[in-house]
N, C-alpha and C positions, 0 to 999 in steps of 0.2 A: 504494500500500500504506500502511496507516495508520500503521506504525511507521517509515516513511521520512521523515526530516526534511530537506527539501531545503536549507534554510539551513545546517544543520550539515554536510550531506554536501558542499556546495559548498566549505567550508573545507578539505576533505580533498584536493580535486582537484589533481593535480600540474601544474606548468608544464612540460608535455612534449608532444610530438606524439602523436596517437592518434586513436582512433575512439570516438564516444560513441553510446549507444543509448538512446532514449526509450521508456518503457512507459506505458500508460494504466492505469486502475484495475483492469481485468481482466487486467493483465500482458501485454497484447498489444503487440508492438513497432509503434510508429507512426512513428518516424523514426530514421534513421541518418545520422550525419555525421562529418566528419573535421575536424581542426584542427591548426594548427601549435603552438598552445598550448591544452591542454584547459581549463585553469583560466579563461583569457580568454574563450574561446568559451562555455563553459557559464554563466559569470556573466552574459553578455550576455542570454542567454534570460529571465533572471529579474529584469532591471533595468527598472523601470517606465518609465524615460526612454528606454529603447532600443526604438524602434518600427521594425519592418521590414515592416509590412503586416498586412492583415487575416488572411491565412492563417497567418502566423506567430503572431499573437495567439491564433487559434483553437486551434492546436497546443498552444501553452504552457498553455492552460486545461485540456487533456486530459492533460497530463503528470502522472503520479503518482509516478514514480521514474525515475532514470536510472542507467546503468552505463557504464563506459568501459574501453577496452583501450589500454594505453600501448605504443607501438612505438618503434623507434629512429630512424625517418626519415619524411619526408613521403611518400616513395615507398611505403614499407610501409603508411602509413595509406591512401593512395589505393587500393592493391590490396585491402587489407582491407576498406575501405569498400564497394568495388564488389562483392566477393564476398558480403558480408553483405546488401547490397541485393538481389542476384539471388536469394539464398536465402530471405529473409523478405519481400520485396516490401512494405515499409511503405507505408501509404496517403498519407503526407505527402511522400514522396520522389518525384523526377521518375522515371518509369519508362518504359523502352522497352516499348512494348505489342505489338510484332510479334516473332514467333519464327520467322524465315524461314531456310530453307537453300537455297543456290543451287547449280545444277548445275555440274559440271566434266566435262571430257573427260579420261579416264584411259587411258593407254597402259601396258599390263601388262608392263613391262620385266622383272619378276620371272619371267615365263614364258619358256621357251626359244623359243617361237614366239608373240611378243606379239600381243595384240588391242587394238583401239581401242574403249573402252566409255563408257557413261554412268555418272557417279558423283555422288552427293550429298555426298560428303566427300572432302577432300584430306588424306590420311594421310602421316605421315613414314615412308615406306618406300622401296623401290627403284623404284617405279613413277613415271611422269612424269604430271604434272597440268597442264591448261591451264584457266584460268578464274580466278575464278568468272564465270559468265554469268548473265544475268537471264531468259533465255528458254529453258525446257526444249525447246521445239519447235525452236528454232534450233540447239541443241546436237545433238539427234537428226538433223536434217538435215545438219549438218556431218559427223557420224560416218558417216552413210550415204554421203555424198560421198567421204570419205576411203577408206572400204572399197572403193568402186567404183573410185576412181582407182588404188589401189595393190594391189587384189586381196588384201586381207588376210582372214584367217579370222575368222569370227564365232561359230563353235561353241565349246562348252565342253569338248571332248575334251582329254585329256591327251596331249601330245606330248613326245618322240618315241615313247612307248610305244604309242600307238594307230595309228601309221603303218602302213597296209596291212592293218589288222584289220577295218575296216568300209568299206562302200560310200560313195563320195563323196555329198555332199548336193546339193540342187538348185542352190545357189549356184555350185558347181563346173561343173555342166552349163550354167548360164547365163553362164559365164565371168565371174562376179563374185568368185571366189575362186581362188587359185593352186593349190589342191589339196594342202595339207600332208598330209592324211589319205591321199591316193593315192600319195604319194611322188613327185609330178611336179615339185616344186620343191626346190632345194637350200637347205640352211640359209644359205649365203652370200647367195644371191639373195633369200631372204625377208628377212634382216637388212638388206639394201640397200633393200628396199621400206619397211621400217619406218623407216629413217633418213630416206628421202624424205618419209615421212608426218610425222615429227617436224618436219622443216624446213617443211613446208607448214603445219602447225598453229602453228608459230612465226611465221608471217606471210610466208614466202618462197614465194609461189605463182607468180611470174612465170615461173620456169623451167618449171613444170609446164604453165602455160598455153601457153607457146611450143611445148613438145613436142607438146601436143594439137592446136595450130593446124596445126603441120607434118603430123601424121597426118591431120588433116581434109582438108588440101589434096591430100596424096597419094592419099587414097581418092577424092576428087572427080575427080582426073585419071584414075584407073582406072575411073571411072563406077561406083564402089561407093558409091552415094549413101546407102544405109541406114546403112552404116558411118560415112560422113562426118557424117550427122545425129546419130549417137550421140556423136561427138567434139564436135560443135557444142553438143549439149545439156550435155555435161560442162563445156565452156568457160563456158556461161551459168550453170551451177550454181556454178562458182567465183566468177563475178562477183556473184551473188546472195549468196553466203556472205560475200564481202569487203565488200559494200555495207553490211553490218550492222556493220563494223568501220572506221568513218570515221577516217581519219588526222587527228590533232589537232596534229601538229607533227613536227619532226625527232627529238625525243627518243624513245628507246625504253624509258624507264624506266616503272615501274608507279606509277600516281598515282590517289588518290581525291580527288574534290572534293566537299566537304560544305557545304550552305547550309541555313539554318533560317528558317522563317516562323512567326510567333506570332500568335494571335488569341484575345482573351477573349470568351467567351460571357457573357451577362447575362440575368437574369430580373427584371423590374420594376425595372430599373436597377441591380440589385446584382450585383457580380461573384460568380459561383458556381464557376467552373472556368476553366482555361485550357488549350487544346490547342495543339500545335505539330506542323509537318511538317518533317522533315529529308529533303532530297533529296540523293542521292549519285550522281555520275557515276563509272563505273568505267573507268579507262584502263589498258590492259595492253599493254605493248610499244609504246607510243606511239599506241595505237588505242583510241578510245572504243567499248568493247564492250557497253555498256548503262547503264542508269540504274534506280534504284529509290528508292522513298520509304518512310519509316518514320514511324509515328504516335507522338507522345509525349503523355502526360498530365502537364502540369507542375504542380508543387505548391510546397512551401515552398523558398525560396532563401535562402541565407545571403548576407550582404553580400559582394559581389565575386565571387560564383559565376555560372556561365553554364550554361543548359540544354544548350547544345551540347557543353560540356566534359563533362557527365554522360553525354550520349549517346555521345560518342566513346569514353570509358573503358568503358562497358557494351558497346557494339557490338564493339569490337575485342578485348575479352577473350573474346568467344564465337565469333569467326570464325576459321577455320583459316588465312586468308591475310591478311597485313598488308602494304600496299604500302610502297615506300621513302619516299614523300612523301604527306602529307595537306594539302590546301589548303583554307583557310577564308577568309571575307570579312574579318572583323575579328579582331584579337588578342583572345585569351581568357585568363582568369586560368590560371595553371598550365600554360601551353603547354610550357615546358621539362620540367616534371615529367611531363607526358603523353607527351612524346617519349621520356623516359627509360624510362617504364614499357613503352611499345610496343616500344622497341629491345630491352629485356630479354626480352620475350616472343618477338620475331621472331629474336633471335640475331644481329642486325646493326642498323646505323644506321637509324632512322626519324625523320623531322622533320615537325613540324607547322608550317605556315607560313601567313602572311597576305599574299600578294603585293600590291603597290600599283599595278603597271603591267604592261603586256605582254598577250599573248594569254591567259595564264592567268586574268587578271582578268575577261575577257569570258566565259570558261567558268564562273567563280564566279557572275557576274551572271545567266548563263543558268540555272544550277542554282537560284539564289534565285527567279528568275521562275517556274520550274517549281513550286517549293515553295508560292509564293504562289497559283498557280493551283489546285493540289491542294487546299489548305486552303480556298480560297474555294468550290470546286466541291463539296467533300465536307463542308462544315460541318454540313449537315442530316443527312447520313448518319452522321457522327460522333456527333451527339447521339442519333439513333435507335439506333445501336449500343450506346451507353451505357444507354439505357433497356431494350434487349432483353436485356442481360446483368446488369449491377450493379443497375439499376433493378428488374429482374424479381426478383432475389434479395431486395432490400429489401421488395418487395411481399409476397413469401411470408413473410418474417420478421414483418412487420406483421400479416399475416393469422393467423399462428399465435401471435402474442404473444411472439415471441423477440427478444432484444436485438439479435442480429447473426447472419447466416449468411454464411460465406465458402465452406467446403468442404462439398459435398453428396455423399453416396455412395448409389447405387442398386444393387439386386441383382435377379436374375432367374434362373429355373430353366428349362432347356429339356429336355423329355423327349418332344417331339413324335414322335420316332422311336426311342426307345431306353429300355431298362431302365436302362442306365448313364447316369444323368442327369448333366448338366453345369450348372455355375453361373457367373454372370458378376458382376463388380463393376465399375461404371463411376463415375468421379469427375468432378464439375464444380466448378471453383473460380471465384468471381465471375461465375457464370453461363456459363462457357465450359468445354467438355470438356478435361480434362487426361489426354490419352490415355496418356502415359507412366506414369500410375498405375493404369491399368486392369489387372485381374487375372482369370484364368480358373481354374476349379476342376473337377477330375474327382472325382465323388463316390466315396467309399471304403466307406462303411458302409450305404448305402441300396440296397435291391434293389427293383426295380419303380418305377412312376411315382408316387412319393410326394413331392409337392411340399413339404409342411410339413416332413417329415423332412429332405428335401434342403436346404431353406433353413436349418434348424437347424444342420446340419453346416457349411455354407458360412460362416455367421456366426460359429460357434464357432471354426472354423479361422482365419478372418480376424483376430478380436480376440484370440485366444490368441497368435497370431503377433505381433501388435502389442504385446501386453503383454510378451512375451518380449524383443522387440527393445528396448523402452523399459528393461527391466531391464538388458540387456547394455549399453546406453548408459550407465546410471547408474553402472556399475562400471568404465567406461572400457575396453572391449575394443579390441583392435587394429584391428578393422574398423569402428570407430565412425564414420568418415567415410562409409563405404558405408551404414551403418545410418541415418544422418541423412537420406539421400536416399531411403530405402525408402518405398514407398507404404503400407506397413503401420504404420510408426511414427507417422504423423500420423492422429489420429482425426478423424472428420467433426464439423461442427457440427450436422448432422442426418442421419439415415438415412431414405431414401425407399423404402418397399417397394412392390413391384408388386402391389397388392391392397389388401383392406380390413382388417377387424378380425382375421381369422385370421392373416394374414401379420404384421400389426403386433404381435400378442401373442407370436408366435414370437420376434421380434426382441427384445422387451422381456424376455422370459424368459431369453434367452441373455445379454443385458446384465446382468440382475440376478444370474445365477449367477456372472458374471465380475466383478461389483462394478464396473461401468462405467456412468456416468451420461451418456447421449446421448439427445436427443430422437428419437422415431421417428414418422413419419408414413406413411400409406398413400395410394397413388395409385389411387383407386377408379374403376372403369370401369362404364359402363352396359350395358344388354342388347345394344347393338350394338358392344360392345367399344371404346368411346370414353371418354376421361377425362371424369368428370363432377364430381369434387370431391376433397377431402383429408380422410382419417380421421385425427384427432389428438385425443388426450386423451379417448378414448371417445365421440367424436361425429364425425359427418361434416359438414365445413365446406364449403358451396358456394363456388364460385370463378367469377368472371366469365369466360366463354369468350373474350371479346374482349381480355382483359387480357394484358400481357406475362408476368405471373406464371403464368397458365394455360398459355401457349405454352411457357414454360420447363419446367413440370412435364411436359408432353406430350413435349418433346424429350428429357428425362431418361428418361422411361419408355420411349420408343421406342428410345433408345440402348442401355439395358440389355437390352431384348428383342433387338435387332439383334446385339449383341455375343455374347449366349448362343447365338442361332440360328447365327451364323457359326462359332463354335467347334464346335457340335454337328454342323454340316455337314462340317467338316473331318474330324472323327472318322468320321462316316458314309461319307465318301469313302474312308476307309482300312478300311472294313468292320469298324470296332471296336465299333459299336453296331447294334441292330436295333430295330424298332418294336414297342411293346406291342400294337399292332393286329395283329401277326403272330400273336398268341396267341388271337385271337378267331375262332371258326369262322365260315366264310362270308365272311370279308374277305381278298381276295387283293391283288395289287399295284395293280390298277386302282381298287378301292374305297379302299384305303389312301391313295393319291394324292389321290382326290377328297375324302376326309375331311380330309387335311392342308391342302388348299387352302381348305376351307370354315371349319375351326375352328383356333384359335390353338394349342391344346394340350390336355393331359389335363384340366386344371382346368375349361376351358370345356366340354369334352365331357361331363364328369360332371354338369354342371348341366343338360344337355339331356334331352329326353323322347325316346321312340321316334319320335313324329311329327316332332320336329326332325331326327332322322337321316334320315327318309323323304324330307325335302325335298331331299336330295342325290340327283340323278338316278340315280346308279350303285347306290344302296342299294335292297334289297327288305326286306319286313317281317322276315323271319327273321334277316337279317344285323343289322338295327337292334336287334331284341330281344336277340340274342346280345351285341352291343356294350353295350347298356344294362345287362344282367344282369352282364356282366363288370365294368364300371365300378362298379357298386354293390356288388358282392361284394368288390372290391378296397377300396372305401371302408370297408366294414364291418369288414374285417380289420385296419384300421390301428390 
């Protein structure tokens, strides 16, 4: 900003712990950092003699202004820095690129007759959770085995209210459920089975294996070979299940082991970026239950900082489970501070350690070796992924002459089968779908298959909602934290419309009415309904079909269409909409389905001739003429 004098502002910075935020000329946040002393750290950035590498110099050249937040301790600074990085994702910060959720086994102890279920989240409730695990398939196999071993219910019926009111399901007749619904098992007996299941999931499987082996031998002695085979298979299933949980030692504590591998990419000998892989081994109850790797994009590092430290603070601030110990190869800065932060989040002691001898060192070395292998193996894939996402966005920005694109929003209308049209809003950030920001609209003011009017309503509602939330944020409403994370409060860098001039003009007119300035482009299709170019600033711009930018436009267009159709189908399944084709004489269910298979929707059909409709085998001339007349009559009345 032109009125921000960096030299003068540096004189005002206090000598206190805090978080500092760097902005570029467009006021975009490009870096967030923490410091024991804000004045010392911020002065370092602007001292010519203080050189911390090419990336740091590049970032400093882009800084137009800075701001800072003073806190009372280093711990508060660490927590605040991490929260702000996750919220704003500045381009010069080290960022965790993966956003994965891992499965748990959930025992529903809140229910009177508990079940063993698959869960993606471990909540703080009365239920019992085991995990996290890295393989969803192994979790489902384990749940299936537990239900078979202990004959637990899998249905969603409410007990004891439903006991005796419905017929038992197939599981009961197959002797895979004890039959709570039929009243054939007492509450005490069922609770005992649940207790045994909890012991089994906790790793105590020897008792169950011994009991099954005894039953197998008894069945064999009685020449009941089919029953004996059943017990044999269950014993083998136990072995397969436990084989995935290799014992790592006598300790029964929960431990994570983290190791990092780094590798710089270069073009023409010049460093352009650096990627890293962090490999984590998950040890639960003394057993190695799995491993997973995470990709990092490394960027500006302050002196004495470690990318592994950044990763650990980001990762464990977002995971529901924190182990008692986290083991790493070498000591990193702020180990004690990180331990303190994680202990506070967990509610009990958590230690980050770098052991120098013993069996744990071997496991750390193994994790590091795995990280090296993954980074070496996936180097080309990582570069290709970068080109497919961020590279593709930059390509589109260059094609349209825009300075930068991060957030793209696309919209589509689905009225293939209904008068009550529905709209979709999909969001891509840095070339990747951001599904948490997707939104669906049920049209309120439009009757009939009028795509232009429907799109006008969707866009008006979306941006009015956004302006309202921005206004509420500016006056500091109590729900401001919720508003900051709303998908409406953030406006896109560009709007991508599914269509050409007509759809683009609709969007531009809505934005003009609302006094909002956002570029709008149209994703134009050819006669075969394939993307052929981009309509922008009153002209169609051709785009190379083999380019990553073209592929991104196609993915965005397809995703908007898929999301709208998916919502429409859900309504159609509830009999809440019907097809405009139902209003055309001579078109029944068979012809309607045939037309829906052949054409994408109302807009494509109204561009067809009678002869185009006759190409559909199920159509005759009378029905084709009726459809053509209906479509053009509707168009003329708009």
